[in-house]
Biopython code that builds the backbone (N, CA, C, O; Angstrom):
import numpy as np
from Bio.PDB.StructureBuilder import StructureBuilder

atoms = [
    (1, "MET", "N", (0.504, -0.678, 0.220)),
    (1, "MET", "CA", (-0.279, -0.215, 0.300)),
    (1, "MET", "C", (1.096, 1.150, 0.020)),
    (1, "MET", "O", (2.250, 0.889, 0.360)),
    (2, "SER", "N", (0.858, 2.094, -0.413)),
    (2, "SER", "CA", (1.694, 3.264, -1.121)),
    (2, "SER", "C", (1.192, 4.263, -0.168)),
    (2, "SER", "O", (0.023, 4.241, 0.218)),
    (3, "GLU", "N", (2.119, 5.215, 0.254)),
    (3, "GLU", "CA", (1.670, 5.886, 1.359)),
    (3, "GLU", "C", (0.851, 6.998, 1.229)),
    (3, "GLU", "O", (0.698, 7.754, 2.187)),
    (4, "LYS", "N", (0.154, 7.247, -0.133)),
    (4, "LYS", "CA", (-1.583, 8.021, -0.195)),
    (4, "LYS", "C", (-2.368, 7.479, -0.096)),
    (4, "LYS", "O", (-3.354, 8.038, 0.384)),
    (5, "GLU", "N", (-2.459, 6.206, -0.432)),
    (5, "GLU", "CA", (-3.446, 5.213, 0.060)),
    (5, "GLU", "C", (-3.579, 5.172, 1.184)),
    (5, "GLU", "O", (-4.699, 5.512, 1.565)),
    (6, "GLN", "N", (-2.577, 4.762, 2.266)),
    (6, "GLN", "CA", (-2.544, 4.550, 3.865)),
    (6, "GLN", "C", (-3.157, 5.736, 4.170)),
    (6, "GLN", "O", (-3.827, 5.686, 5.201)),
    (7, "ILE", "N", (-3.130, 7.176, 3.385)),
    (7, "ILE", "CA", (-3.455, 8.444, 4.551)),
    (7, "ILE", "C", (-4.837, 8.637, 4.114)),
    (7, "ILE", "O", (-5.632, 9.262, 4.816)),
    (8, "GLN", "N", (-5.287, 7.931, 2.541)),
    (8, "GLN", "CA", (-6.494, 7.964, 2.355)),
    (8, "GLN", "C", (-7.360, 7.256, 3.135)),
    (8, "GLN", "O", (-8.567, 7.498, 3.111)),
    (9, "ASN", "N", (-6.776, 6.219, 3.980)),
    (9, "ASN", "CA", (-7.647, 5.432, 4.456)),
    (9, "ASN", "C", (-7.542, 6.629, 6.000)),
    (9, "ASN", "O", (-8.444, 7.294, 6.510)),
    (10, "PHE", "N", (-6.620, 6.556, 6.242)),
    (10, "PHE", "CA", (-7.057, 7.132, 7.836)),
    (10, "PHE", "C", (-7.828, 8.007, 7.519)),
    (10, "PHE", "O", (-8.835, 7.785, 8.191)),
    (11, "ILE", "N", (-8.033, 9.075, 6.769)),
    (11, "ILE", "CA", (-9.262, 9.803, 6.589)),
    (11, "ILE", "C", (-10.389, 9.528, 6.565)),
    (11, "ILE", "O", (-11.257, 10.066, 7.253)),
    (12, "THR", "N", (-10.599, 8.382, 5.530)),
    (12, "THR", "CA", (-11.898, 7.595, 5.272)),
    (12, "THR", "C", (-12.493, 6.894, 7.032)),
    (12, "THR", "O", (-13.658, 6.644, 7.341)),
    (13, "GLU", "N", (-11.122, 6.713, 7.994)),
    (13, "GLU", "CA", (-11.813, 6.385, 8.867)),
    (13, "GLU", "C", (-12.460, 7.233, 9.924)),
    (13, "GLU", "O", (-13.442, 6.950, 10.611)),
    (14, "LEU", "N", (-11.773, 8.261, 9.929)),
    (14, "LEU", "CA", (-12.018, 9.838, 10.516)),
    (14, "LEU", "C", (-13.635, 10.142, 10.262)),
    (14, "LEU", "O", (-14.484, 10.429, 11.107)),
    (15, "ARG", "N", (-13.793, 9.978, 8.736)),
    (15, "ARG", "CA", (-15.024, 11.081, 8.137)),
    (15, "ARG", "C", (-15.821, 10.280, 9.113)),
    (15, "ARG", "O", (-16.423, 10.790, 10.058)),
    (16, "ARG", "N", (-15.776, 7.907, 8.610)),
    (16, "ARG", "CA", (-16.845, 7.513, 9.311)),
    (16, "ARG", "C", (-17.983, 8.128, 9.964)),
    (16, "ARG", "O", (-19.175, 8.359, 9.761)),
    (17, "GLY", "N", (-16.959, 8.313, 10.956)),
    (17, "GLY", "CA", (-17.687, 8.643, 12.718)),
    (17, "GLY", "C", (-18.335, 9.931, 12.730)),
    (17, "GLY", "O", (-19.363, 10.254, 13.325)),
    (18, "SER", "N", (-17.327, 10.859, 11.729)),
    (18, "SER", "CA", (-18.146, 11.665, 11.777)),
    (18, "SER", "C", (-19.157, 12.304, 10.691)),
    (18, "SER", "O", (-19.449, 13.500, 10.675)),
    (19, "LEU", "N", (-19.435, 11.762, 10.181)),
    (19, "LEU", "CA", (-20.601, 11.512, 9.098)),
    (19, "LEU", "C", (-22.058, 11.321, 9.678)),
    (19, "LEU", "O", (-23.038, 11.753, 9.072)),
    (20, "THR", "N", (-22.150, 10.654, 10.878)),
    (20, "THR", "CA", (-23.625, 10.179, 11.742)),
    (20, "THR", "C", (-23.647, 11.302, 12.801)),
    (20, "THR", "O", (-24.661, 11.491, 13.473)),
    (21, "LEU", "N", (-22.499, 12.070, 12.957)),
    (21, "LEU", "CA", (-23.102, 13.534, 13.893)),
    (21, "LEU", "C", (-23.433, 14.527, 12.589)),
    (21, "LEU", "O", (-24.400, 15.285, 12.664)),
    (22, "ALA", "N", (-22.591, 14.496, 11.383)),
    (22, "ALA", "CA", (-23.274, 15.585, 10.449)),
    (22, "ALA", "C", (-24.528, 15.714, 9.914)),
    (22, "ALA", "O", (-25.216, 16.716, 9.722)),
    (23, "VAL", "N", (-24.806, 14.067, 9.613)),
    (23, "VAL", "CA", (-26.325, 13.916, 9.507)),
    (23, "VAL", "C", (-27.090, 14.260, 10.527)),
    (23, "VAL", "O", (-27.783, 15.250, 10.293)),
    (24, "LEU", "N", (-27.224, 13.744, 11.689)),
    (24, "LEU", "CA", (-28.115, 13.940, 12.608)),
    (24, "LEU", "C", (-28.258, 15.767, 13.015)),
    (24, "LEU", "O", (-29.330, 16.289, 13.321)),
    (25, "GLY", "N", (-27.154, 16.391, 12.941)),
    (25, "GLY", "CA", (-27.822, 17.781, 13.323)),
    (25, "GLY", "C", (-27.987, 18.307, 11.463)),
    (25, "GLY", "O", (-28.710, 19.300, 11.384)),
    (26, "CYS", "N", (-27.524, 17.879, 10.235)),
    (26, "CYS", "CA", (-28.898, 18.564, 9.810)),
    (26, "CYS", "C", (-29.974, 18.169, 9.747)),
    (26, "CYS", "O", (-30.850, 18.825, 9.183)),
    (27, "LEU", "N", (-30.239, 16.809, 10.396)),
    (27, "LEU", "CA", (-31.486, 16.686, 10.334)),
    (27, "LEU", "C", (-32.326, 17.316, 11.451)),
    (27, "LEU", "O", (-33.533, 17.076, 11.448)),
    (28, "LYS", "N", (-31.962, 17.864, 12.120)),
    (28, "LYS", "CA", (-32.797, 18.904, 13.246)),
    (28, "LYS", "C", (-33.915, 19.372, 12.205)),
    (28, "LYS", "O", (-35.018, 19.584, 12.708)),
    (29, "GLN", "N", (-33.801, 19.550, 10.931)),
    (29, "GLN", "CA", (-34.736, 20.146, 10.236)),
    (29, "GLN", "C", (-35.043, 19.136, 8.943)),
    (29, "GLN", "O", (-34.308, 18.560, 8.140)),
    (30, "SER", "N", (-36.002, 19.179, 9.069)),
    (30, "SER", "CA", (-36.109, 17.667, 7.690)),
    (30, "SER", "C", (-35.810, 18.067, 6.390)),
    (30, "SER", "O", (-35.940, 19.114, 5.756)),
    (31, "HIS", "N", (-35.101, 16.256, 6.022)),
    (31, "HIS", "CA", (-34.853, 16.593, 4.447)),
    (31, "HIS", "C", (-35.007, 15.363, 3.775)),
    (31, "HIS", "O", (-34.685, 14.287, 4.279)),
    (32, "TYR", "N", (-35.445, 15.482, 2.758)),
    (32, "TYR", "CA", (-35.388, 14.181, 1.646)),
    (32, "TYR", "C", (-33.794, 13.927, 1.247)),
    (32, "TYR", "O", (-33.057, 14.912, 1.199)),
    (33, "GLY", "N", (-33.396, 12.939, 1.034)),
    (33, "GLY", "CA", (-32.132, 12.268, 0.703)),
    (33, "GLY", "C", (-31.592, 13.363, -0.161)),
    (33, "GLY", "O", (-30.674, 14.021, 0.330)),
    (34, "TYR", "N", (-31.982, 13.658, -1.304)),
    (34, "TYR", "CA", (-31.473, 14.402, -1.855)),
    (34, "TYR", "C", (-30.924, 15.606, -1.450)),
    (34, "TYR", "O", (-29.723, 15.867, -1.505)),
    (35, "ALA", "N", (-31.823, 16.369, -1.029)),
    (35, "ALA", "CA", (-31.369, 17.559, -0.561)),
    (35, "ALA", "C", (-30.291, 17.729, 0.853)),
    (35, "ALA", "O", (-29.664, 18.707, 1.262)),
    (36, "LEU", "N", (-30.410, 16.180, 1.413)),
    (36, "LEU", "CA", (-29.813, 16.053, 2.360)),
    (36, "LEU", "C", (-28.124, 16.320, 1.766)),
    (36, "LEU", "O", (-27.295, 17.053, 2.305)),
    (37, "LEU", "N", (-27.983, 15.722, 0.864)),
    (37, "LEU", "CA", (-26.821, 15.092, 0.183)),
    (37, "LEU", "C", (-26.555, 16.328, -0.251)),
    (37, "LEU", "O", (-25.579, 16.760, 0.362)),
    (38, "GLN", "N", (-27.130, 17.387, -1.319)),
    (38, "GLN", "CA", (-26.682, 18.714, -1.173)),
    (38, "GLN", "C", (-26.560, 19.877, -0.143)),
    (38, "GLN", "O", (-25.966, 20.943, -0.303)),
    (39, "THR", "N", (-27.165, 19.498, 0.813)),
    (39, "THR", "CA", (-27.033, 20.061, 1.893)),
    (39, "THR", "C", (-25.349, 20.233, 2.594)),
    (39, "THR", "O", (-24.562, 21.151, 2.827)),
    (40, "MET", "N", (-25.393, 18.976, 2.717)),
    (40, "MET", "CA", (-23.932, 18.242, 3.090)),
    (40, "MET", "C", (-22.644, 18.646, 2.482)),
    (40, "MET", "O", (-21.635, 19.034, 3.071)),
    (41, "GLN", "N", (-22.877, 18.461, 0.936)),
    (41, "GLN", "CA", (-21.947, 18.453, 0.263)),
    (41, "GLN", "C", (-21.802, 20.360, -0.019)),
    (41, "GLN", "O", (-20.744, 20.570, -0.612)),
    (42, "GLY", "N", (-22.327, 21.252, 0.169)),
    (42, "GLY", "CA", (-22.344, 22.717, -0.095)),
    (42, "GLY", "C", (-21.632, 23.345, 1.087)),
    (42, "GLY", "O", (-21.221, 24.504, 1.147)),
    (43, "GLU", "N", (-21.531, 22.222, 2.199)),
    (43, "GLU", "CA", (-21.148, 22.545, 3.385)),
    (43, "GLU", "C", (-19.521, 21.748, 3.503)),
    (43, "GLU", "O", (-18.855, 21.899, 4.527)),
    (44, "HIS", "N", (-19.067, 21.004, 2.471)),
    (44, "HIS", "CA", (-17.722, 21.090, 2.186)),
    (44, "HIS", "C", (-17.483, 19.482, 2.840)),
    (44, "HIS", "O", (-16.386, 18.927, 2.907)),
    (45, "ILE", "N", (-18.711, 18.936, 3.266)),
    (45, "ILE", "CA", (-18.687, 17.358, 3.928)),
    (45, "ILE", "C", (-18.737, 16.788, 2.485)),
    (45, "ILE", "O", (-19.456, 17.053, 1.522)),
    (46, "ASP", "N", (-17.336, 15.581, 2.746)),
    (46, "ASP", "CA", (-17.357, 15.064, 1.108)),
    (46, "ASP", "C", (-18.010, 13.975, 1.891)),
    (46, "ASP", "O", (-17.777, 13.573, 3.031)),
    (47, "ILE", "N", (-18.932, 13.574, 0.953)),
    (47, "ILE", "CA", (-20.237, 12.024, 1.287)),
    (47, "ILE", "C", (-20.669, 11.988, -0.048)),
    (47, "ILE", "O", (-20.966, 13.022, -0.646)),
    (48, "GLU", "N", (-20.730, 10.767, -0.608)),
    (48, "GLU", "CA", (-21.619, 10.804, -1.564)),
    (48, "GLU", "C", (-22.924, 9.552, -0.872)),
    (48, "GLU", "O", (-22.984, 8.882, 0.159)),
    (49, "ALA", "N", (-23.957, 9.752, -2.271)),
    (49, "ALA", "CA", (-25.179, 8.756, -2.453)),
    (49, "ALA", "C", (-25.580, 7.478, -1.608)),
    (49, "ALA", "O", (-26.443, 7.177, -0.784)),
    (50, "ASN", "N", (-24.295, 6.769, -2.364)),
    (50, "ASN", "CA", (-23.890, 5.158, -1.930)),
    (50, "ASN", "C", (-23.709, 5.152, -0.374)),
    (50, "ASN", "O", (-23.980, 4.105, 0.215)),
    (51, "THR", "N", (-23.274, 6.232, 0.333)),
    (51, "THR", "CA", (-22.958, 5.983, 1.344)),
    (51, "THR", "C", (-24.190, 6.630, 2.359)),
    (51, "THR", "O", (-24.454, 6.016, 3.393)),
    (52, "LEU", "N", (-24.811, 7.690, 2.076)),
    (52, "LEU", "CA", (-25.369, 8.599, 2.482)),
    (52, "LEU", "C", (-26.990, 7.512, 3.195)),
    (52, "LEU", "O", (-27.445, 7.205, 4.297)),
    (53, "TYR", "N", (-27.273, 7.325, 1.990)),
    (53, "TYR", "CA", (-28.117, 5.979, 1.896)),
    (53, "TYR", "C", (-28.586, 5.057, 2.946)),
    (53, "TYR", "O", (-29.552, 4.965, 3.703)),
    (54, "PRO", "N", (-27.316, 4.301, 2.633)),
    (54, "PRO", "CA", (-27.354, 3.189, 3.577)),
    (54, "PRO", "C", (-27.285, 3.710, 5.229)),
    (54, "PRO", "O", (-27.897, 3.082, 6.092)),
    (55, "LEU", "N", (-26.396, 5.038, 5.586)),
    (55, "LEU", "CA", (-26.187, 5.557, 6.910)),
    (55, "LEU", "C", (-28.002, 5.782, 7.266)),
    (55, "LEU", "O", (-28.682, 5.398, 8.218)),
    (56, "LEU", "N", (-28.349, 6.571, 6.030)),
    (56, "LEU", "CA", (-30.082, 6.746, 6.549)),
    (56, "LEU", "C", (-30.783, 5.693, 7.119)),
    (56, "LEU", "O", (-31.463, 5.744, 8.143)),
    (57, "ARG", "N", (-30.585, 4.759, 6.418)),
    (57, "ARG", "CA", (-31.851, 3.642, 6.661)),
    (57, "ARG", "C", (-31.075, 3.076, 7.897)),
    (57, "ARG", "O", (-31.823, 2.665, 8.785)),
    (58, "ARG", "N", (-29.782, 2.973, 8.134)),
    (58, "ARG", "CA", (-29.320, 2.366, 9.706)),
    (58, "ARG", "C", (-29.123, 3.345, 10.684)),
    (58, "ARG", "O", (-28.353, 2.958, 11.563)),
    (59, "LEU", "N", (-29.604, 4.615, 10.856)),
    (59, "LEU", "CA", (-29.985, 5.315, 11.829)),
    (59, "LEU", "C", (-31.445, 5.455, 11.892)),
    (59, "LEU", "O", (-31.781, 5.769, 13.034)),
    (60, "GLU", "N", (-32.452, 5.336, 11.074)),
    (60, "GLU", "CA", (-33.812, 5.263, 11.097)),
    (60, "GLU", "C", (-33.770, 3.409, 11.592)),
    (60, "GLU", "O", (-34.718, 3.019, 12.273)),
    (61, "SER", "N", (-32.845, 2.556, 11.273)),
    (61, "SER", "CA", (-33.450, 1.299, 12.314)),
    (61, "SER", "C", (-32.746, 1.155, 13.839)),
    (61, "SER", "O", (-32.805, 0.294, 14.717)),
    (62, "GLN", "N", (-31.968, 2.595, 13.678)),
    (62, "GLN", "CA", (-31.610, 1.900, 14.993)),
    (62, "GLN", "C", (-32.435, 3.322, 15.909)),
    (62, "GLN", "O", (-31.950, 3.817, 16.927)),
    (63, "GLY", "N", (-33.667, 3.754, 15.299)),
    (63, "GLY", "CA", (-34.377, 4.349, 15.984)),
    (63, "GLY", "C", (-33.970, 6.325, 16.482)),
    (63, "GLY", "O", (-34.401, 7.132, 17.306)),
    (64, "LEU", "N", (-32.926, 6.313, 15.391)),
    (64, "LEU", "CA", (-32.679, 7.509, 15.966)),
    (64, "LEU", "C", (-33.363, 8.883, 15.416)),
    (64, "LEU", "O", (-33.537, 9.978, 15.949)),
    (65, "LEU", "N", (-33.779, 8.205, 13.719)),
    (65, "LEU", "CA", (-34.338, 9.462, 12.660)),
    (65, "LEU", "C", (-35.960, 8.545, 12.492)),
    (65, "LEU", "O", (-35.991, 7.336, 12.720)),
    (66, "VAL", "N", (-36.996, 9.179, 12.150)),
    (66, "VAL", "CA", (-37.856, 8.999, 11.771)),
    (66, "VAL", "C", (-38.337, 9.414, 10.091)),
    (66, "VAL", "O", (-37.873, 10.523, 9.823)),
    (67, "SER", "N", (-39.069, 8.869, 9.010)),
    (67, "SER", "CA", (-39.342, 9.127, 7.756)),
    (67, "SER", "C", (-40.944, 9.298, 7.629)),
    (67, "SER", "O", (-41.898, 8.786, 8.214)),
    (68, "ASP", "N", (-40.845, 9.959, 6.916)),
    (68, "ASP", "CA", (-42.603, 10.281, 6.202)),
    (68, "ASP", "C", (-42.623, 10.631, 4.418)),
    (68, "ASP", "O", (-41.785, 11.299, 3.811)),
    (69, "TRP", "N", (-43.206, 10.308, 4.145)),
    (69, "TRP", "CA", (-43.722, 10.271, 2.416)),
    (69, "TRP", "C", (-44.163, 11.498, 1.691)),
    (69, "TRP", "O", (-45.308, 11.925, 1.542)),
    (70, "ASP", "N", (-43.385, 11.830, 1.404)),
    (70, "ASP", "CA", (-44.582, 13.511, 0.369)),
    (70, "ASP", "C", (-44.728, 12.775, -0.717)),
    (70, "ASP", "O", (-43.815, 12.320, -1.405)),
    (71, "THR", "N", (-46.316, 12.601, -0.947)),
    (71, "THR", "CA", (-46.598, 12.096, -2.489)),
    (71, "THR", "C", (-47.348, 12.943, -2.813)),
    (71, "THR", "O", (-48.179, 12.668, -3.679)),
    (72, "SER", "N", (-47.321, 14.085, -2.309)),
    (72, "SER", "CA", (-48.010, 15.595, -3.230)),
    (72, "SER", "C", (-47.470, 16.072, -4.518)),
    (72, "SER", "O", (-48.150, 16.509, -5.447)),
    (73, "GLU", "N", (-46.195, 15.948, -4.490)),
    (73, "GLU", "CA", (-45.464, 15.986, -5.710)),
    (73, "GLU", "C", (-45.656, 14.647, -6.747)),
    (73, "GLU", "O", (-45.949, 13.500, -6.410)),
    (74, "SER", "N", (-45.396, 15.165, -8.112)),
    (74, "SER", "CA", (-45.310, 13.960, -9.099)),
    (74, "SER", "C", (-43.817, 12.626, -9.032)),
    (74, "SER", "O", (-43.544, 11.546, -9.555)),
    (75, "ARG", "N", (-43.238, 13.551, -8.080)),
    (75, "ARG", "CA", (-41.961, 12.131, -7.810)),
    (75, "ARG", "C", (-42.232, 12.127, -5.885)),
    (75, "ARG", "O", (-41.858, 13.045, -5.156)),
    (76, "PRO", "N", (-42.951, 10.867, -5.410)),
    (76, "PRO", "CA", (-43.048, 10.580, -3.774)),
    (76, "PRO", "C", (-41.099, 11.134, -3.424)),
    (76, "PRO", "O", (-40.078, 11.086, -4.111)),
    (77, "ARG", "N", (-41.338, 11.501, -2.347)),
    (77, "ARG", "CA", (-39.980, 11.855, -1.900)),
    (77, "ARG", "C", (-39.957, 11.384, -0.137)),
    (77, "ARG", "O", (-40.827, 11.828, 0.614)),
    (78, "LYS", "N", (-38.813, 10.410, 0.394)),
    (78, "LYS", "CA", (-39.080, 10.261, 1.694)),
    (78, "LYS", "C", (-38.168, 11.115, 2.098)),
    (78, "LYS", "O", (-37.035, 11.405, 1.716)),
    (79, "TYR", "N", (-39.152, 11.609, 3.286)),
    (79, "TYR", "CA", (-38.408, 12.933, 4.371)),
    (79, "TYR", "C", (-37.857, 12.622, 5.471)),
    (79, "TYR", "O", (-38.699, 11.981, 6.101)),
    (80, "TYR", "N", (-36.451, 12.757, 6.355)),
    (80, "TYR", "CA", (-36.220, 12.011, 6.924)),
    (80, "TYR", "C", (-36.012, 13.220, 8.751)),
    (80, "TYR", "O", (-35.944, 14.449, 8.781)),
    (81, "SER", "N", (-35.989, 12.696, 9.407)),
    (81, "SER", "CA", (-35.450, 14.040, 10.984)),
    (81, "SER", "C", (-35.353, 13.415, 11.948)),
    (81, "SER", "O", (-35.495, 12.235, 12.268)),
    (82, "ILE", "N", (-35.115, 14.240, 12.364)),
    (82, "ILE", "CA", (-34.267, 13.544, 14.214)),
    (82, "ILE", "C", (-35.247, 13.438, 15.174)),
    (82, "ILE", "O", (-35.967, 14.412, 15.393)),
    (83, "ASN", "N", (-35.381, 12.473, 15.743)),
    (83, "ASN", "CA", (-36.892, 12.270, 17.130)),
    (83, "ASN", "C", (-36.018, 12.240, 18.146)),
    (83, "ASN", "O", (-34.807, 12.307, 17.933)),
    (84, "GLU", "N", (-36.559, 12.131, 19.432)),
    (84, "GLU", "CA", (-35.931, 12.342, 20.507)),
    (84, "GLU", "C", (-34.642, 11.662, 21.031)),
    (84, "GLU", "O", (-33.620, 12.097, 21.562)),
    (85, "LYS", "N", (-35.081, 10.427, 20.680)),
    (85, "LYS", "CA", (-33.825, 9.345, 20.807)),
    (85, "LYS", "C", (-32.665, 9.618, 20.075)),
    (85, "LYS", "O", (-31.532, 9.319, 20.453)),
    (86, "GLY", "N", (-32.992, 10.284, 18.845)),
    (86, "GLY", "CA", (-31.959, 10.699, 17.620)),
    (86, "GLY", "C", (-31.118, 12.255, 18.774)),
    (86, "GLY", "O", (-29.904, 12.409, 18.900)),
    (87, "GLU", "N", (-32.071, 13.049, 19.349)),
    (87, "GLU", "CA", (-31.513, 14.152, 19.408)),
    (87, "GLU", "C", (-30.840, 13.737, 20.922)),
    (87, "GLU", "O", (-29.703, 14.205, 20.956)),
    (88, "THR", "N", (-31.007, 13.368, 21.567)),
    (88, "THR", "CA", (-30.299, 12.899, 23.141)),
    (88, "THR", "C", (-29.177, 12.206, 22.412)),
    (88, "THR", "O", (-28.211, 12.441, 23.138)),
    (89, "VAL", "N", (-28.682, 11.380, 21.242)),
    (89, "VAL", "CA", (-27.842, 10.541, 20.959)),
    (89, "VAL", "C", (-26.503, 12.045, 20.376)),
    (89, "VAL", "O", (-25.378, 12.206, 20.851)),
    (90, "TYR", "N", (-26.930, 12.586, 19.668)),
    (90, "TYR", "CA", (-26.766, 14.093, 19.053)),
    (90, "TYR", "C", (-25.831, 14.516, 19.863)),
    (90, "TYR", "O", (-24.612, 14.365, 19.948)),
    (91, "LYS", "N", (-26.793, 15.180, 20.548)),
    (91, "LYS", "CA", (-26.126, 15.967, 22.095)),
    (91, "LYS", "C", (-25.332, 15.291, 22.872)),
    (91, "LYS", "O", (-24.914, 15.952, 23.823)),
    (92, "GLU", "N", (-24.843, 13.828, 22.793)),
    (92, "GLU", "CA", (-24.037, 13.422, 23.540)),
    (92, "GLU", "C", (-22.795, 12.911, 22.554)),
    (92, "GLU", "O", (-21.830, 12.481, 23.187)),
    (93, "LEU", "N", (-22.694, 12.894, 21.393)),
    (93, "LEU", "CA", (-21.943, 12.599, 20.140)),
    (93, "LEU", "C", (-21.455, 14.359, 19.966)),
    (93, "LEU", "O", (-20.848, 14.545, 18.911)),
    (94, "MET", "N", (-21.577, 15.227, 20.560)),
    (94, "MET", "CA", (-21.696, 16.393, 19.990)),
    (94, "MET", "C", (-20.555, 16.568, 21.197)),
    (94, "MET", "O", (-19.379, 16.690, 20.853)),
    (95, "GLU", "N", (-20.894, 16.579, 22.558)),
    (95, "GLU", "CA", (-19.943, 16.527, 23.993)),
    (95, "GLU", "C", (-18.982, 16.044, 23.705)),
    (95, "GLU", "O", (-17.923, 16.650, 23.867)),
    (96, "GLU", "N", (-19.024, 14.746, 23.160)),
    (96, "GLU", "CA", (-17.838, 14.023, 22.664)),
    (96, "GLU", "C", (-16.610, 14.364, 21.954)),
    (96, "GLU", "O", (-15.400, 14.323, 22.175)),
    (97, "TRP", "N", (-17.539, 14.780, 20.845)),
    (97, "TRP", "CA", (-16.452, 15.746, 19.497)),
    (97, "TRP", "C", (-15.779, 17.114, 20.304)),
    (97, "TRP", "O", (-14.692, 17.593, 19.981)),
    (98, "LYS", "N", (-16.621, 17.632, 21.392)),
    (98, "LYS", "CA", (-15.734, 18.373, 21.947)),
    (98, "LYS", "C", (-14.828, 18.408, 22.771)),
    (98, "LYS", "O", (-13.994, 19.285, 22.997)),
    (99, "ARG", "N", (-14.971, 17.595, 23.151)),
    (99, "ARG", "CA", (-13.613, 16.725, 24.344)),
    (99, "ARG", "C", (-12.933, 16.396, 23.547)),
    (99, "ARG", "O", (-11.803, 16.720, 23.912)),
    (100, "MET", "N", (-12.886, 15.858, 22.495)),
    (100, "MET", "CA", (-11.604, 15.170, 21.533)),
    (100, "MET", "C", (-11.322, 16.217, 21.015)),
    (100, "MET", "O", (-10.106, 16.333, 20.862)),
    (101, "GLN", "N", (-12.089, 17.318, 20.556)),
    (101, "GLN", "CA", (-11.061, 18.414, 20.012)),
    (101, "GLN", "C", (-10.481, 19.393, 20.459)),
    (101, "GLN", "O", (-9.779, 20.266, 19.950)),
    (102, "ARG", "N", (-10.998, 19.078, 21.936)),
    (102, "ARG", "CA", (-10.077, 19.713, 22.836)),
    (102, "ARG", "C", (-8.567, 19.220, 23.533)),
    (102, "ARG", "O", (-7.575, 19.810, 23.962)),
    (103, "SER", "N", (-8.925, 18.031, 23.407)),
    (103, "SER", "CA", (-7.640, 17.103, 23.524)),
    (103, "SER", "C", (-6.597, 16.697, 22.743)),
    (103, "SER", "O", (-5.482, 16.223, 22.959)),
    (104, "ILE", "N", (-7.378, 17.070, 21.564)),
    (104, "ILE", "CA", (-6.517, 17.181, 20.109)),
    (104, "ILE", "C", (-5.846, 18.198, 19.900)),
    (104, "ILE", "O", (-4.675, 18.192, 19.519)),
    (105, "GLU", "N", (-6.464, 19.091, 20.108)),
    (105, "GLU", "CA", (-5.968, 20.773, 20.194)),
    (105, "GLU", "C", (-4.764, 20.676, 21.214)),
    (105, "GLU", "O", (-3.599, 20.887, 20.877)),
    (106, "SER", "N", (-5.156, 20.341, 22.479)),
    (106, "SER", "CA", (-3.821, 20.292, 23.305)),
    (106, "SER", "C", (-2.555, 19.421, 23.606)),
    (106, "SER", "O", (-1.627, 19.470, 24.413)),
    (107, "ILE", "N", (-2.984, 18.526, 22.491)),
    (107, "ILE", "CA", (-1.956, 17.540, 22.073)),
    (107, "ILE", "C", (-1.394, 18.079, 21.071)),
    (107, "ILE", "O", (-0.224, 17.699, 21.121)),
    (108, "CYS", "N", (-1.489, 18.533, 20.468)),
    (108, "CYS", "CA", (-1.046, 18.823, 18.632)),
    (108, "CYS", "C", (-0.937, 20.315, 18.097)),
    (108, "CYS", "O", (-0.274, 20.659, 17.118)),
    (109, "GLY", "N", (-1.898, 21.353, 19.118)),
    (109, "GLY", "CA", (-1.605, 22.968, 18.961)),
    (109, "GLY", "C", (-2.708, 22.886, 18.058)),
    (109, "GLY", "O", (-3.080, 21.920, 17.392)),
    (110, "LYS", "N", (-3.395, 24.580, 18.165)),
    (110, "LYS", "CA", (-4.509, 24.848, 17.084)),
    (110, "LYS", "C", (-3.872, 24.594, 15.793)),
    (110, "LYS", "O", (-4.397, 23.805, 15.006)),
    (111, "ASP", "N", (-2.666, 25.263, 15.482)),
    (111, "ASP", "CA", (-2.403, 25.397, 14.076)),
    (111, "ASP", "C", (-0.783, 25.066, 14.296)),
    (111, "ASP", "O", (0.123, 25.896, 14.217)),
    (112, "VAL", "N", (-0.651, 23.699, 14.583)),
    (112, "VAL", "CA", (0.672, 23.425, 14.376)),
    (112, "VAL", "C", (1.348, 23.357, 12.710)),
    (112, "VAL", "O", (2.425, 23.802, 12.316)),
    (113, "TYR", "N", (0.410, 22.722, 12.044)),
    (113, "TYR", "CA", (0.705, 23.050, 10.898)),
    (113, "TYR", "C", (0.552, 23.942, 9.627)),
    (113, "TYR", "O", (1.079, 23.796, 8.525)),
    (114, "ASN", "N", (-0.587, 25.221, 10.212)),
    (114, "ASN", "CA", (-0.683, 26.589, 9.638)),
    (114, "ASN", "C", (0.278, 28.007, 10.104)),
    (114, "ASN", "O", (-0.009, 29.202, 10.036)),
    (115, "GLU", "N", (1.881, 27.114, 10.739)),
    (115, "GLU", "CA", (2.335, 28.784, 11.016)),
    (115, "GLU", "C", (2.770, 29.677, 10.244)),
    (115, "GLU", "O", (3.023, 30.800, 10.680)),
]
sb = StructureBuilder()
sb.init_structure("model")
sb.init_model(0)
sb.init_chain("A")
sb.init_seg("    ")
for serial, (resi, resn, name, xyz) in enumerate(atoms, 1):
    if name == "N":
        sb.init_residue(resn, " ", resi, " ")
    sb.init_atom(name, np.array(xyz, "f"), 0.0, 1.0, " ", f" {name:<3s}", serial, name[0])
structure = sb.get_structure()
């Protein structure tokens, strides 16, 4: 494995857990899948449809999201939103994210590579 491939694998691992947090945060406001994808990409979160849709299904099956079909348009859309359990999990994840960020900044420095 090349160094570039190894770094890409580390980046993928780092993003994987972060995507759950980002999706839960975005779904405080109801979105259908494609709109959520666009919102996240618009915020420079690198996610593809083949990653997002299984994640949405998994979070729903874990009881963190609810979904509703909107059939009022010519093309039905499934809207997702965070529920009470999801909100609790989101808050806990955010607290842990903040703790980790502070710890990493303490170890590595805030802008160690941006001098």
